[in-house]
NUMI-431868 format. One record per residue (C-alpha): x, y, z. Coordinates in steps of 0.05 Angstrom, whole numbers, padded with zeros to 5 digits, always signed. Layout:
N
XYZ/...
***
This chain:
747
+00895-00827-00015/+00910-00804+00054/+00968-00853+00067/+00998-00919+00044/+00948-00959+00082/+00891-00924+00045/+00929-00936-00019/+00932-01011-00004/+00859-01012+00014/+00836-00974-00047/+00878-01010-00098/+00875-01080-00066/+00951-01092-00069/+00979-01163-00063/+00999-01190+00004/+01062-01152+00023/+01080-01203+00076/+01083-01258+00024/+01125-01213-00020/+01173-01199+00037/+01182-01273+00052/+01195-01287-00022/+01248-01233-00024/+01282-01258+00039/+01284-01329+00010/+01316-01301-00052/+01371-01266-00013/+01385-01328+00027/+01395-01365-00037/+01457-01323-00053/+01517-01372-00047/+01587-01362-00024/+01636-01413-00054/+01577-01454-00079/+01540-01456-00011/+01484-01416+00017/+01502-01352+00055/+01461-01374+00114/+01501-01438+00126/+01556-01437+00177/+01627-01437+00149/+01669-01497+00163/+01735-01484+00196/+01791-01490+00146/+01834-01550+00154/+01907-01542+00168/+01948-01535+00106/+02018-01550+00093/+02071-01502+00071/+02069-01538+00005/+02003-01510-00009/+02020-01436+00002/+02018-01419-00071/+01951-01451-00077/+01927-01412-00017/+01950-01345-00046/+01916-01364-00110/+01852-01380-00073/+01857-01314-00036/+01857-01278-00102/+01798-01318-00124/+01765-01302-00058/+01773-01228-00069/+01745-01233-00138/+01686-01272-00112/+01674-01221-00056/+01677-01164-00105/+01629-01201-00151/+01582-01214-00093/+01584-01140-00072/+01568-01119-00142/+01512-01169-00146/+01485-01148-00079/+01485-01076-00102/+01449-01096-00164/+01398-01137-00126/+01387-01086-00071/+01371-01030-00120/+01318-01024-00174/+01345-01025-00244/+01299-00967-00260/+01312-00922-00201/+01366-00905-00151/+01321-00917-00091/+01329-00985-00056/+01269-01031-00060/+01284-01067+00005/+01342-01058+00053/+01387-01120+00042/+01411-01160+00101/+01483-01148+00122/+01528-01204+00106/+01567-01234+00163/+01627-01244+00118/+01626-01180+00078/+01639-01109+00102/+01585-01067+00067/+01589-01004+00110/+01616-00965+00053/+01560-00990+00010/+01508-00968+00061/+01538-00899+00065/+01538-00895-00009/+01465-00917-00010/+01447-00863+00040/+01479-00810-00004/+01442-00837-00064/+01376-00833-00025/+01388-00760-00011/+01401-00748-00085/+01336-00784-00100/+01296-00739-00054/+01326-00677-00086/+01310-00704-00155/+01239-00719-00132/+01230-00646-00110/+01254-00622-00178/+01209-00672-00213/+01149-00649-00171/+01161-00576-00192/+01165-00598-00264/+01100-00638-00256/+01066-00577-00227/+01087-00534-00286/+01064-00588-00334/+00996-00590-00300/+00985-00515-00307/+01003-00518-00381/+00961-00580-00397/+00903-00563-00442/+00889-00629-00478/+00821-00661-00469/+00854-00725-00443/+00915-00728-00397/+00951-00785-00363/+00958-00778-00288/+01010-00814-00245/+01001-00836-00174/+01047-00806-00123/+01064-00829-00053/+01067-00758-00027/+00999-00735-00055/+00928-00754-00039/+00907-00755-00112/+00936-00757-00182/+00966-00699-00220/+00961-00697-00295/+01021-00704-00342/+01029-00719-00415/+01067-00785-00403/+01043-00852-00381/+01078-00867-00315/+01075-00933-00278/+01083-00945-00204/+01119-01002-00169/+01095-01030-00103/+01151-01057-00059/+01146-01108-00004/+01137-01057+00051/+01078-01025+00015/+01113-00963-00013/+01097-00940-00083/+01151-00919-00131/+01147-00892-00201/+01171-00939-00257/+01172-00938-00332/+01108-00958-00365/+01091-01031-00346/+01026-01059-00370/+01016-01113-00317/+00964-01069-00280/+00926-01019-00322/+00878-00967-00295/+00831-00940-00348/+00774-00893-00329/+00720-00889-00383/+00678-00827-00393/+00615-00866-00377/+00642-00875-00305/+00629-00802-00289/+00559-00805-00318/+00537-00869-00284/+00567-00862-00216/+00568-00807-00164/+00640-00807-00141/+00624-00765-00080/+00576-00818-00055/+00620-00879-00071/+00686-00883-00034/+00720-00931-00082/+00784-00897-00102/+00827-00835-00102/+00802-00766-00121/+00816-00749-00194/+00792-00682-00222/+00740-00677-00168/+00717-00751-00177/+00733-00815-00141/+00759-00871-00187/+00767-00946-00179/+00830-00984-00198/+00816-01039-00249/+00865-01097-00244/+00879-01124-00314/+00943-01160-00296/+00958-01219-00342/+01012-01266-00315/+01071-01278-00362/+01100-01347-00375/+01167-01355-00343/+01219-01409-00354/+01219-01463-00302/+01291-01449-00281/+01276-01374-00271/+01293-01346-00204/+01238-01318-00160/+01227-01244-00169/+01258-01198-00118/+01200-01148-00125/+01129-01144-00149/+01116-01094-00203/+01047-01065-00216/+01035-01020-00274/+00978-00971-00265/+00958-00925-00322/+00907-00871-00307/+00872-00834-00362/+00823-00779-00342/+00785-00733-00390/+00795-00662-00368/+00747-00607-00389/+00770-00535-00391/+00714-00514-00346/+00739-00563-00293/+00805-00528-00287/+00783-00483-00229/+00762-00546-00191/+00829-00580-00203/+00867-00519-00182/+00826-00514-00119/+00842-00587-00106/+00915-00575-00117/+00915-00520-00066/+00883-00567-00016/+00934-00623-00029/+00987-00635+00023/+01056-00624-00006/+01121-00654+00015/+01155-00587+00018/+01196-00563+00076/+01153-00552+00138/+01131-00479+00146/+01149-00436+00205/+01104-00452+00266/+01081-00380+00271/+01063-00376+00198/+01029-00444+00203/+00989-00421+00263/+00968-00357+00226/+00951-00397+00164/+00910-00446+00206/+00875-00388+00240/+00858-00357+00173/+00835-00424+00146/+00791-00434+00207/+00763-00364+00201/+00749-00374+00127/+00716-00441+00143/+00674-00409+00198/+00653-00352+00152/+00636-00401+00098/+00593-00441+00146/+00559-00378+00170/+00547-00353+00099/+00519-00420+00079/+00475-00421+00141/+00452-00350+00126/+00435-00368+00054/+00398-00429+00078/+00359-00387+00129/+00343-00336+00076/+00317-00390+00029/+00275-00419+00085/+00249-00350+00104/+00233-00334+00031/+00197-00400+00025/+00157-00386+00088/+00141-00316+00064/+00116-00343-00001/+00073-00392+00036/+00047-00337+00082/+00034-00291+00023/-00005-00346-00013/-00045-00360+00050/-00059-00286+00059/-00082-00278-00013/-00128-00337-00006/-00157-00313+00060/-00163-00242+00033/-00200-00266-00028/-00247-00309+00013/-00262-00252+00062/-00275-00203+00005/-00323-00251-00027/-00358-00263+00039/-00365-00189+00050/-00392-00176-00020/-00443-00232-00017/-00459-00217+00056/-00474-00144+00041/-00515-00164-00020/-00556-00214+00021/-00565-00163+00077/-00591-00110+00030/-00643-00160+00004/-00665-00187+00071/-00659-00128+00120/-00715-00079+00130/-00708-00019+00085/-00717+00054+00105/-00780+00090+00084/-00820+00153+00096/-00792+00221+00116/-00718+00228+00129/-00700+00282+00179/-00628+00296+00159/-00648+00311+00086/-00717+00341+00099/-00752+00299+00047/-00790+00234+00035/-00752+00173+00012/-00767+00141-00055/-00822+00089-00059/-00825+00026-00101/-00854+00043-00170/-00919+00015-00195/-00914-00029-00255/-00946-00012-00321/-00930-00030-00392/-00918+00042-00412/-00871+00055-00353/-00834-00010-00367/-00821+00004-00440/-00801+00077-00430/-00753+00057-00374/-00787+00093-00317/-00803+00029-00280/-00732+00002-00280/-00702+00069-00263/-00752+00075-00207/-00730+00008-00178/-00657+00031-00180/-00676+00096-00144/-00716+00057-00092/-00660+00009-00074/-00609+00066-00073/-00652+00112-00031/-00677+00062+00020/-00613+00029+00044/-00621-00004+00112/-00593+00036+00170/-00583+00094+00123/-00567+00146+00176/-00514+00104+00211/-00483+00085+00145/-00479+00158+00124/-00444+00176+00189/-00394+00120+00179/-00381+00142+00107/-00371+00213+00131/-00316+00192+00180/-00284+00149+00127/-00284+00203+00074/-00266+00259+00121/-00200+00265+00084/-00235+00287+00021/-00244+00359+00001/-00200+00419+00014/-00173+00428+00085/-00147+00495+00109/-00126+00494+00182/-00191+00476+00218/-00234+00489+00157/-00261+00434+00112/-00291+00449+00044/-00338+00399+00013/-00350+00403-00061/-00313+00434-00120/-00292+00499-00086/-00281+00556-00133/-00260+00628-00126/-00294+00689-00156/-00268+00755-00180/-00286+00813-00136/-00336+00862-00167/-00335+00936-00153/-00398+00975-00141/-00419+01030-00188/-00414+01090-00142/-00454+01134-00189/-00510+01084-00188/-00511+01082-00112/-00510+01158-00108/-00574+01162-00149/-00611+01116-00100/-00671+01152-00069/-00700+01140-00001/-00772+01116-00001/-00817+01129+00059/-00873+01081+00075/-00945+01107+00080/-00969+01092+00150/-01039+01122+00148/-01105+01084+00145/-01132+01064+00077/-01197+01034+00055/-01183+00968+00022/-01222+00911-00005/-01195+00871+00053/-01249+00902+00098/-01305+00869+00060/-01268+00806+00035/-01294+00739+00057/-01254+00676+00062/-01297+00638+00013/-01253+00587-00019/-01291+00595-00084/-01259+00663-00093/-01215+00663-00154/-01162+00711-00176/-01155+00743-00243/-01095+00728-00285/-01050+00784-00309/-01057+00804-00382/-00985+00824-00389/-00947+00801-00450/-00891+00766-00412/-00888+00690-00413/-00876+00642-00357/-00805+00614-00356/-00791+00541-00340/-00757+00532-00273/-00734+00469-00235/-00787+00432-00195/-00744+00433-00132/-00725+00502-00109/-00708+00486-00037/-00657+00529-00002/-00584+00509+00000/-00581+00461-00058/-00556+00512-00107/-00496+00530-00064/-00457+00468-00080/-00398+00480-00034/-00403+00475+00042/-00350+00502+00088/-00343+00473+00158/-00300+00513+00206/-00284+00510+00279/-00284+00452+00328/-00326+00428+00386/-00383+00473+00407/-00358+00526+00358/-00362+00482+00296/-00403+00515+00241/-00424+00497+00171/-00442+00549+00119/-00452+00553+00044/-00403+00589-00001/-00435+00650-00033/-00421+00661-00107/-00472+00716-00123/-00460+00766-00178/-00482+00837-00192/-00516+00814-00256/-00562+00766-00219/-00575+00820-00166/-00596+00869-00221/-00643+00816-00249/-00675+00808-00180/-00682+00884-00171/-00715+00892-00239/-00764+00836-00224/-00791+00865-00159/-00792+00934-00192/-00845+00904-00238/-00885+00883-00177/-00883+00954-00152/-00905+00980-00220/-00964+00932-00222/-00987+00948-00151/-00979+01024-00156/-00965+01075-00103/-01021+01051-00058/-00978+00993-00034/-00914+01000+00006/-00864+00951-00023/-00804+00929+00019/-00744+00887+00001/-00705+00849+00054/-00647+00811+00023/-00626+00769+00083/-00551+00753+00088/-00530+00683+00105/-00483+00662+00161/-00424+00662+00113/-00428+00738+00111/-00405+00740+00184/-00371+00674+00201/-00330+00658+00138/-00257+00643+00156/-00211+00701+00141/-00170+00661+00092/-00232+00648+00049/-00266+00715+00051/-00233+00740-00012/-00248+00674-00048/-00324+00683-00047/-00370+00740-00065/-00381+00797-00016/-00452+00795+00009/-00453+00867+00033/-00433+00892-00037/-00487+00850-00069/-00540+00876-00021/-00519+00947-00037/-00520+00932-00112/-00592+00906-00107/-00612+00968-00066/-00582+01013-00120/-00627+00980-00173/-00693+00988-00136/-00746+01039-00160/-00799+01061-00111/-00783+01003-00064/-00761+01011+00008/-00696+00972+00018/-00695+00941+00087/-00621+00932+00097/-00609+00888+00158/-00535+00873+00145/-00507+00923+00194/-00558+00908+00248/-00541+00834+00247/-00466+00850+00246/-00475+00883+00314/-00499+00818+00344/-00453+00765+00313/-00431+00742+00382/-00502+00723+00398/-00539+00662+00374/-00568+00693+00311/-00550+00637+00262/-00554+00562+00267/-00488+00525+00264/-00515+00462+00231/-00569+00493+00188/-00570+00543+00131/-00624+00585+00165/-00617+00639+00216/-00643+00633+00287/-00707+00670+00308/-00662+00717+00349/-00629+00741+00285/-00699+00749+00254/-00718+00793+00314/-00661+00842+00300/-00680+00844+00226/-00755+00854+00243/-00736+00913+00285/-00706+00948+00224/-00770+00933+00184/-00813+00959+00242/-00775+01025+00243/-00786+01034+00167/-00860+01013+00167/-00878+01051+00231/-00910+00993+00268/-00910+00975+00341/-00852+00931+00360/-00850+00903+00431/-00785+00886+00466/-00760+00815+00465/-00773+00809+00540/-00848+00808+00526/-00842+00743+00486/-00844+00673+00514/-00779+00635+00499/-00784+00563+00474/-00727+00514+00459/-00718+00450+00420/-00654+00412+00438/-00613+00367+00393/-00628+00404+00329/-00584+00383+00271/-00602+00422+00208/-00594+00416+00133/-00520+00433+00131/-00506+00366+00163/-00530+00332+00099/-00500+00384+00053/-00431+00374+00085/-00433+00299+00070/-00455+00284+00141/-00397+00315+00178/-00393+00278+00244/-00370+00339+00282/-00436+00375+00266/-00476+00316+00291/-00434+00311+00354/-00448+00384+00372/-00520+00398+00350/-00559+00464+00353/-00615+00489+00396/-00674+00519+00361/-00699+00578+00403/-00762+00613+00382/-00806+00666+00413/-00882+00669+00422/-00914+00739+00426/-00957+00757+00485/-01019+00761+00439/-01009+00691+00413/-01074+00667+00444/-01113+00723+00408/-01088+00702+00340/-01132+00667+00289/-01092+00627+00239/-01117+00592+00176/-01077+00552+00125/-01096+00549+00051/-01068+00508-00004/-01023+00538-00058/-01085+00560-00098/-01112+00597-00037/-01167+00546-00026/-01188+00495+00027/-01174+00535+00090/-01156+00497+00154/-01155+00534+00221/-01095+00519+00265/-01042+00555+00306/-00981+00597+00290/-00933+00551+00328/-00922+00476+00324/-00883+00456+00385/-00877+00383+00366/-00828+00398+00309/-00762+00362+00316/-00697+00346+00280/-00684+00380+00215/-00756+00404+00214/-00747+00447+00277/-00754+00507+00232/-00825+00485+00219/-00842+00501+00291/-00865+00567+00262/-00919+00565+00208/-00910+00490+00196/-00892+00473+00124/-00876+00520+00066/-00927+00491+00017/-00985+00531+00046/-01012+00601+00048/-01022+00625+00119/-01073+00678+00139/-01063+00709+00209/-01117+00753+00239/-01082+00791+00296/-01141+00831+00322/-01102+00896+00314/-01148+00950+00287/-01104+00994+00244/-01128+00973+00175/-01060+00952+00151/-01052+00886+00114/-00983+00856+00106/-00968+00805+00050/-00901+00770+00056/-00870+00733-00003/-00814+00694+00026/-00770+00632+00023/-00758+00592+00087/-00719+00649+00119/-00783+00690+00125/-00819+00644+00173/-00779+00668+00234/-00800+00741+00222/-00875+00733+00226/-00884+00726+00302/-00852+00796+00311/-00904+00829+00265/-00967+00809+00302/-00971+00875+00339/-00964+00918+00277/-01016+00895+00226/-01088+00875+00228/-01077+00817+00180/-01016+00781+00155/-01012+00735+00093/-00951+00691+00088/-00936+00660+00019/-00876+00620-00004/-00862+00643-00076/-00834+00574-00092/-00902+00541-00079/-00952+00593-00104/-00999+00573-00160/-01041+00635-00173/-01028+00705-00198/-00993+00742-00143/-01013+00813-00164/-01086+00795-00166/-01078+00760-00099/-01049+00822-00066/-01106+00865-00092/-01158+00815-00071/-01134+00811+00002/-01127+00886+00007/-01051+00889+00013/-01024+00955+00041/-00953+00931+00053/-00915+00880+00012/-00851+00851+00040/-00801+00808+00001/-00764+00771+00056/-00717+00727+00016/-00647+00702+00031/-00591+00733-00009/-00575+00665-00040/-00645+00662-00070/-00639+00734-00094/-00575+00715-00130/-00603+00651-00161/-00631+00661-00232/-00681+00603-00228/-00711+00630-00164/-00715+00700-00193/-00751+00671-00253/-00799+00636-00207/-00812+00701-00170/-00829+00735-00236/-00872+00676-00260/-00921+00682-00202/-00930+00755-00219/-00955+00740-00290/-00982+00669-00286/
***
């Protein structure tokens, strides 16, 4: 309760005005000498001297009556249960009650002091209370009820004040446990706050029978008993309420009150801010959860659309087919159905290969994948390594073996050979060798570059370059040297045999931080040279090293440029003793936008495609006098054509000279010196041929990877005087290719 008015409102007290009128009527009923106090006294009649004794006697009686009335007034103006006056009595016009009023004021002060002591005791009792059920009195000074262990009643006087009385059972307030379960006290403002709950006063007053001659009561007594179950866990709430209760203690100092109010206001403000912040955080978390759910749904839908969209596009869009420039091969075709191919699995695997190999927009997709996966591989400064890069241990040359190497001089005189009388009848067959060696199985695909595995891309812009890592060993070099030694032994001393192991671009352009991680090409060339018997070693390593600043190697392809072949051919010309015109006598031709095989080997490095090569080749001044025929790999079915194919483009720019590798070329130069050159080569050898047209009467160019007849018999049949092995150092160091080279010797 905030005040007495709220108390009257909440507890529905009886009409105080009616009570006040009843009390006033009662006081007026007090008589003096058998008459009401309110009636006017009659003037005493004159008495005679004879009646003096009677007058003195009546004066004594008067004093006794006055004293009796004073005592009765005191009794009626104060509660029999407390020292506090119920209502202030009216002052009698006949009686002097000033002393009584002063005495009443003193007693009121004593009552206030006793109430303060009682409040302190009640506070201590509340802190010690631990029973499940306590009885709580109502207090005028407090807004709610404090618990005690005694049943205390309250009395309501005429002016509306509430005073504590001994237990009277006229009005009983009982609060059942079910009240808390059935009603929300915070939502129903029906009573005072008790233990954090609002309660309603239940009036169970039962009127008592009173005798007819009973006087009207001077006060109205209402007994209110409050029983509230208190749980231990509610103690913090009650204590918090106690702190919030206004107390009738002495008023605090204004400064302290101001500071206290400021602190309370600050605490209230902080509490509001904290609550607002928590509410905002909850709302934000709720929104985030909603956004996250929406994102997950959208993400799932988009992913499904992409998957099904790509799947549908692959089925509907036009698929790639035919020859693919970047990989220098034909794409897979759809397999033909047959029962045998179906049951052995070839048909289904062929379908898988077809759909994998003929993806729509294959070239653009590869470029995109290259940019996306550019982070893969090993990166060292501006160098990118594609593949499982490995390091090799450096091998040391056997100096004693190199010291025993002998220098072989080519025979440059004229010889009578079967080539002078040989016809080009395609029915001519070659004899197979009768040697005891057997042909070794080799892979079907022996194209250059595939064995290397690791591709190194270094530099940027116009200086970007891709090259294969070289992992050759002396052991493989020895195998190669022993193989061509057998060729020399089979052909005899009548044939000059030359070996040109052509270094790759990695020999000159490998980044310095990787040179020691790969094999040294110069050492491997020297090791091969040390193992040769009766063979002229055409070492072009130093000659090329003198021109590394020139355009002697392609940047995007694993081949060298024809300019590098020219410097190598010059070394061979010096050893073989043939005419070798200056480069100025050749016609220079260019093909722009040439992107070679290393673009594919490097996983389609976008930098290589952005800065392509130029393929620059040279036509000799006797080009128009040349007669060129092309045979199949069995040296049959000749077709006359030209040495150069200017329409070559893309990755096939290297085919501008001698067209494809799967043919045997016969070049009649018109030079009358009786010398016949047979060249067994890989793709590196093509660029050399135009520079030999002034030195030999006939030239036969054969790719050992696509040669299906006995090579020794072939050389004898065409009248070979000079045999040149123009093979890249990677092929010389690859066992499968060395085996292939030996197979064509004995097949």
